[in-house]
C-alpha positions as CSV (number, residue, x, y, z in Angstrom):
1,M,-25.4,56.9,-52.8
2,E,-26.5,56.1,-49.0
3,A,-23.1,56.1,-47.8
4,G,-22.4,59.3,-49.7
5,T,-25.3,61.1,-48.0
6,V,-24.6,59.8,-44.7
7,T,-20.9,61.2,-45.0
8,V,-22.5,64.6,-46.0
9,V,-24.7,64.8,-43.0
10,K,-21.9,64.0,-40.7
11,E,-19.8,66.8,-42.1
12,D,-22.6,69.1,-41.7
13,M,-22.9,68.0,-38.0
14,Q,-19.2,68.5,-37.5
15,D,-19.5,72.0,-39.1
16,G,-22.3,72.8,-37.1
17,G,-20.9,71.6,-33.9
18,Q,-17.5,73.6,-34.5
19,A,-19.6,76.8,-35.3
20,A,-21.7,76.4,-32.0
21,A,-18.7,75.9,-30.1
22,K,-17.0,78.9,-31.6
23,E,-20.0,81.0,-30.7
24,A,-20.2,79.7,-27.2
25,A,-16.6,80.6,-26.8
26,Q,-17.3,84.2,-28.0
27,F,-20.1,84.6,-25.7
28,A,-18.1,83.2,-22.7
29,A,-15.3,85.7,-23.5
30,A,-17.5,88.6,-23.8
31,D,-19.2,87.5,-20.3
32,A,-15.9,87.1,-18.7
33,A,-14.9,90.8,-19.9
34,K,-18.1,92.3,-18.5
35,A,-17.4,90.4,-15.4
36,R,-14.0,91.9,-15.2
37,E,-15.4,95.4,-15.7
38,A,-18.4,95.1,-13.2
39,K,-17.7,95.5,-9.4
40,P,-18.5,92.3,-7.3
41,A,-22.1,92.7,-5.5
42,A,-20.7,93.0,-2.2
43,E,-18.2,95.8,-3.2
44,R,-20.8,97.9,-4.8
45,K,-23.0,97.5,-1.5
46,R,-20.1,98.6,0.7
47,T,-20.1,102.0,-1.1
48,R,-23.3,102.8,0.7
49,N,-23.5,105.1,3.6
50,L,-25.6,103.6,6.5
51,S,-26.7,107.0,7.6
52,E,-28.0,107.8,4.3
53,D,-29.5,104.3,3.8
54,K,-33.5,104.6,4.5
55,R,-33.7,100.8,4.5
56,F,-31.7,100.3,7.7
57,K,-32.9,101.0,11.3
58,L,-31.3,100.3,14.8
59,F,-33.7,100.0,17.6
60,S,-32.7,99.3,21.4
61,G,-34.7,97.8,24.4
62,T,-34.0,99.0,28.0
63,A,-31.4,96.4,28.7
64,N,-28.2,98.0,27.7
65,R,-29.1,101.1,25.8
66,P,-25.8,102.8,26.1
67,L,-24.3,99.9,24.2
68,T,-26.7,100.3,21.4
69,E,-25.9,104.1,21.1
70,E,-22.1,103.4,21.1
71,I,-22.9,100.9,18.2
72,G,-24.9,103.7,16.3
73,R,-22.0,106.1,16.6
74,H,-19.5,103.6,15.1
75,I,-21.9,102.8,12.2
76,G,-23.0,106.4,11.8
77,V,-27.0,106.0,12.6
78,P,-29.0,107.2,15.4
79,V,-31.0,104.8,17.5
80,G,-34.9,104.5,16.3
81,E,-37.4,106.2,18.2
82,A,-39.7,104.0,20.1
83,K,-41.7,104.1,23.2
84,I,-41.3,101.5,26.1
85,Q,-43.5,101.6,29.1
86,R,-44.6,99.3,31.7
87,F,-48.2,99.1,33.3
88,A,-48.4,99.3,37.1
89,D,-48.2,95.3,37.1
90,G,-45.1,95.2,35.1
91,E,-46.6,94.5,31.8
92,V,-44.6,95.7,28.8
93,Y,-45.7,98.3,26.4
94,F,-44.0,98.9,23.3
95,Q,-44.9,101.2,20.5
96,L,-42.7,102.2,17.3
97,L,-42.5,106.0,16.5
98,E,-41.0,105.5,13.1
99,N,-42.1,103.7,9.8
100,V,-40.3,100.6,9.4
101,R,-42.2,99.1,6.4
102,G,-39.6,97.3,4.1
103,V,-36.9,98.2,6.4
104,D,-33.9,95.9,7.5
105,V,-34.3,96.3,11.3
106,F,-31.5,95.5,14.1
107,V,-32.7,95.2,17.6
108,V,-30.2,95.3,20.3
109,Q,-31.3,93.6,23.5
110,P,-29.1,91.4,25.9
111,T,-31.2,89.3,28.2
112,C,-29.5,90.2,31.3
113,Y,-30.8,90.7,34.8
114,P,-33.9,90.8,35.2
115,V,-33.7,88.1,32.3
116,D,-37.2,87.4,32.1
117,Q,-38.3,91.0,32.0
118,H,-35.7,91.8,29.5
119,L,-36.7,88.6,27.4
120,V,-40.5,89.4,27.3
121,E,-39.5,92.9,26.2
122,L,-37.3,91.7,23.3
123,L,-40.3,89.4,22.2
124,V,-42.9,92.2,22.2
125,M,-40.5,94.3,20.4
126,I,-39.8,91.7,17.8
127,D,-43.8,91.2,17.4
128,A,-44.4,94.8,16.9
129,L,-41.7,95.2,14.4
130,K,-43.2,92.3,12.5
131,R,-46.8,93.6,12.6
132,A,-45.3,97.0,11.4
133,S,-44.1,95.0,8.1
134,A,-40.4,95.5,8.7
135,A,-38.5,93.5,5.9
136,R,-36.3,91.6,7.9
137,I,-35.6,91.6,11.8
138,T,-32.2,90.7,13.2
139,V,-32.0,90.3,16.9
140,V,-28.7,91.4,18.6
141,V,-28.2,89.6,21.8
142,P,-24.9,90.3,23.1
143,Y,-25.7,88.0,26.2
144,Y,-28.0,85.1,25.7
145,G,-29.8,84.3,28.7
146,Y,-30.7,80.6,29.8
147,A,-27.4,79.5,27.5
148,R,-26.2,77.3,30.4
149,Q,-29.4,75.2,30.2
150,D,-28.5,73.9,26.8
151,R,-28.9,70.0,27.7
152,K,-30.5,67.6,30.0
153,D,-27.7,67.1,32.5
154,R,-30.1,65.7,35.1
155,P,-33.4,63.9,34.9
156,R,-36.4,65.7,34.2
157,V,-34.8,69.2,33.5
158,A,-35.8,71.6,30.7
159,I,-33.7,72.6,27.8
160,S,-34.3,76.3,28.3
161,A,-31.9,77.5,25.8
162,K,-33.8,75.7,22.9
163,L,-37.2,77.0,24.3
164,I,-35.9,80.7,24.1
165,A,-34.7,80.1,20.6
166,D,-38.2,78.9,19.7
167,L,-39.6,81.9,21.4
168,L,-37.4,84.2,19.4
169,T,-38.2,82.6,16.0
170,T,-42.0,82.3,16.7
171,A,-42.1,85.9,17.7
172,G,-40.8,87.0,14.2
173,A,-37.0,87.2,14.3
174,N,-35.5,86.4,10.9
175,R,-31.9,86.3,12.1
176,A,-29.9,86.6,15.2
177,L,-26.6,87.8,16.2
178,F,-24.8,86.6,19.5
179,V,-21.6,87.0,21.4
180,D,-19.9,84.2,23.1
181,L,-22.5,81.8,23.5
182,H,-22.0,79.5,26.5
183,A,-22.2,76.5,24.1
184,A,-21.7,76.9,20.4
185,Q,-24.2,74.1,19.8
186,I,-27.0,76.5,20.8
187,Q,-26.6,78.0,17.1
188,G,-28.3,74.7,16.2
189,F,-31.4,75.2,18.3
190,F,-32.4,78.0,15.7
191,N,-34.0,77.5,12.5
192,I,-33.1,80.8,11.3
193,P,-29.6,82.2,10.2
194,V,-27.2,82.8,13.2
195,D,-24.1,84.8,13.5
196,H,-21.8,84.0,16.5
197,L,-19.2,86.6,17.4
198,F,-16.4,86.1,19.8
199,A,-15.4,89.0,22.3
200,S,-11.7,87.3,22.2
201,P,-10.4,89.9,19.5
202,V,-11.0,92.7,21.8
203,L,-9.7,90.9,25.1
204,V,-6.6,89.5,23.1
205,S,-5.7,93.1,21.9
206,Y,-5.9,94.3,25.5
207,F,-3.5,91.5,26.8
208,R,-1.1,91.9,24.1
209,E,-0.6,95.7,24.9
210,L,-0.4,94.7,28.7
211,A,2.6,92.3,27.7
212,L,2.5,90.4,30.9
213,P,5.8,88.3,31.2
214,K,5.8,84.5,31.7
215,L,1.9,84.4,30.8
216,T,0.0,81.1,31.3
217,V,-3.6,80.9,30.0
218,V,-5.9,79.1,32.2
219,S,-9.3,77.4,31.3
220,P,-11.4,77.2,34.6
221,D,-12.9,73.9,33.7
222,A,-12.6,71.3,30.8
223,G,-15.7,72.9,29.0
224,G,-13.8,75.9,28.3
225,V,-10.7,74.5,27.1
226,E,-11.2,75.3,23.3
227,R,-12.0,78.8,24.1
228,A,-8.7,79.1,26.5
229,R,-6.6,77.3,23.7
230,F,-7.7,79.9,21.0
231,F,-6.6,82.6,23.4
232,A,-3.3,81.1,24.1
233,Q,-2.5,80.7,20.5
234,K,-3.3,84.4,20.0
235,V,-1.1,85.6,22.7
236,G,1.6,83.1,22.4
237,A,1.2,81.5,26.0
238,P,1.1,78.0,27.1
239,L,-2.1,76.4,28.5
240,A,-3.2,75.1,31.9
241,I,-6.6,73.8,32.9
242,V,-8.4,73.6,36.2
243,D,-10.3,70.4,37.1
244,K,-13.5,71.5,38.5
245,R,-16.4,69.6,39.8
246,R,-19.9,71.2,40.1
247,T,-21.8,70.1,43.1
248,D,-24.8,72.1,42.7
249,I,-26.2,75.2,40.8
250,N,-23.6,78.1,41.2
251,V,-21.5,75.9,43.5
252,T,-18.3,74.3,42.4
253,E,-15.5,72.4,43.8
254,V,-12.2,72.9,42.5
255,M,-10.0,69.7,42.3
256,N,-6.6,70.4,40.8
257,V,-4.6,72.3,38.4
258,I,-3.2,70.5,35.2
259,G,-0.2,72.2,33.9
260,D,2.7,74.2,35.3
261,V,1.8,77.5,36.6
262,T,4.7,77.8,39.1
263,G,5.9,81.6,39.0
264,R,4.0,82.4,36.2
265,N,1.3,85.1,35.6
266,C,-1.9,83.2,34.8
267,L,-4.7,84.7,32.9
268,I,-8.0,82.8,33.6
269,I,-10.5,82.8,30.6
270,D,-14.3,82.5,30.9
271,D,-17.4,83.4,29.1
272,I,-19.4,84.2,32.1
273,I,-18.6,85.4,35.6
274,D,-21.9,84.9,37.4
275,T,-21.5,84.6,41.3
276,A,-17.7,84.5,41.0
277,G,-17.6,81.5,43.1
278,T,-15.7,79.2,40.4
279,L,-13.5,82.2,39.6
280,V,-12.2,82.9,43.4
281,K,-11.8,79.1,43.8
282,T,-9.8,78.9,40.6
283,V,-7.6,81.8,41.8
284,D,-6.9,80.1,45.1
285,A,-6.2,76.8,43.4
286,L,-3.6,78.7,41.2
287,Y,-2.0,80.5,44.0
288,A,-1.9,77.1,45.9
289,A,0.0,75.7,42.9
290,G,2.5,78.6,43.0
291,A,1.5,81.0,40.6
292,G,2.9,84.5,40.6
293,A,-0.1,86.6,39.9
294,V,-3.5,85.9,38.6
295,Y,-5.6,88.0,36.2
296,A,-9.1,86.9,34.7
297,C,-11.0,88.0,31.7
298,A,-14.6,87.2,30.5
299,S,-17.1,88.3,28.0
300,H,-20.1,88.6,30.1
301,A,-19.9,90.2,33.6
302,V,-23.2,89.0,34.9
303,L,-21.9,89.6,38.5
304,S,-24.8,88.4,40.5
305,G,-25.3,88.1,44.3
306,P,-22.0,88.3,46.0
307,A,-19.9,88.4,43.1
308,I,-18.5,91.8,43.6
309,D,-17.6,91.4,47.1
310,R,-15.9,88.1,46.3
311,I,-13.9,89.7,43.5
312,A,-13.1,92.7,45.9
313,A,-11.9,90.2,48.5
314,S,-9.9,87.8,46.2
315,R,-6.3,88.0,45.3
316,L,-7.0,88.8,41.8
317,E,-4.8,91.5,40.2
318,Q,-7.4,92.5,37.6
319,V,-10.6,91.3,36.0
320,V,-11.3,92.5,32.5
321,V,-14.8,92.2,30.8
322,T,-16.7,93.6,28.0
323,N,-19.8,95.7,28.0
324,T,-22.3,93.1,26.5
325,V,-23.9,93.4,30.1
326,P,-24.3,96.8,31.8
327,L,-22.3,97.0,35.2
328,R,-24.0,97.6,38.5
329,E,-22.9,100.7,40.2
330,A,-20.9,98.9,42.8
331,A,-19.0,97.0,40.2
332,Q,-18.2,100.2,38.3
333,K,-16.5,101.6,41.3
334,L,-14.4,98.5,42.0
335,S,-10.8,99.3,40.7
336,K,-10.1,95.8,40.0
337,I,-12.5,95.4,37.2
338,K,-11.9,97.0,33.7
339,V,-14.5,97.1,31.1
340,L,-13.6,96.9,27.2
341,S,-16.2,97.9,24.7
342,I,-17.5,95.4,22.0
343,A,-19.6,98.1,20.3
344,G,-17.0,98.6,17.4
345,L,-17.1,94.6,16.9
346,L,-20.9,94.4,16.8
347,G,-21.4,97.6,14.8
348,A,-18.9,95.9,12.0
349,A,-20.9,92.7,12.1
350,I,-24.4,94.5,11.9
351,E,-22.8,96.4,8.9
352,S,-21.7,93.3,7.1
353,I,-25.1,91.5,7.9
354,H,-27.1,94.3,6.2
355,M,-24.6,94.6,3.3
356,E,-24.5,91.0,2.9
357,T,-20.8,90.6,3.3
358,S,-18.7,88.0,5.5
359,V,-18.3,88.3,8.9
360,S,-15.5,85.8,9.1
361,T,-12.9,88.5,9.1
362,L,-14.2,89.7,12.6
363,F,-13.1,86.3,14.2
364,S,-9.4,87.0,13.9
């Protein structure tokens, strides 16, 4: 009897298990059908028009307002109304003239010359947005000042790139968007999400259309090899490297060229052109090695001090840069310098961040 009782219990358990499994399968099939019928969240969000989205606003500092306005035209939204003034001693005064409570806010401000002034202005703007109860504050910094001070390369020096990251986060930034950081590891200095864009898609498109014959892509130093290699792969060209030794701040001594550049069109790839000292020495080294013609391109045209005069006097055919940094009037008049806009790239990234879709497609 006991054995029979046990047998009955086992059968009930088996029947119950089969019924539960069947019911679970039915629920799973129903859920799968609903999932097929429903649109993915990202797709639903992409149907929204930013110009009609009351939870999105774009603001600009004074560093590069034309770029912000161009970004606004690309995504179909006006630049937000704000008042930026300075006291007689240079102190920044910022006031929002629009309600941002619960809004996803993007602030465009490269920390270009004068670096400290534009940096403090950005910090004050972030603080004002935070105190006005913005839901999320994303700083869009096309050019990240102090990025070259990303490590202790000498005794008793500051890691200023990390300090700026801390300042932006402490001020209230919830997210950051950068273009061509001098060192990619700077992303790790932030404890907030960071999106790192590259200007190379814009630059690659230009040189593909230019279709220079016998093209060789040149890295001006060992640190830029990865950037130059990516560019070379995109345009289908070989790679050369210039061995460079830096003797002091903004002072370099070119040693030699690694790779065959004889009779070839050379394209120097860099992220920043500051005083152009490295650039013109690289040009001289390439011509000394037998290059036919030399071009250059960079993401950030800082062009400090004697840079414009050096470029004008150099044997460079053309210098192609982007508008992450506004050009000085003298640079705008120099025919050797051509400016490409990254407003479309930044606009697409801003739209993707707001709609919570992937920005990885912008890297190709």
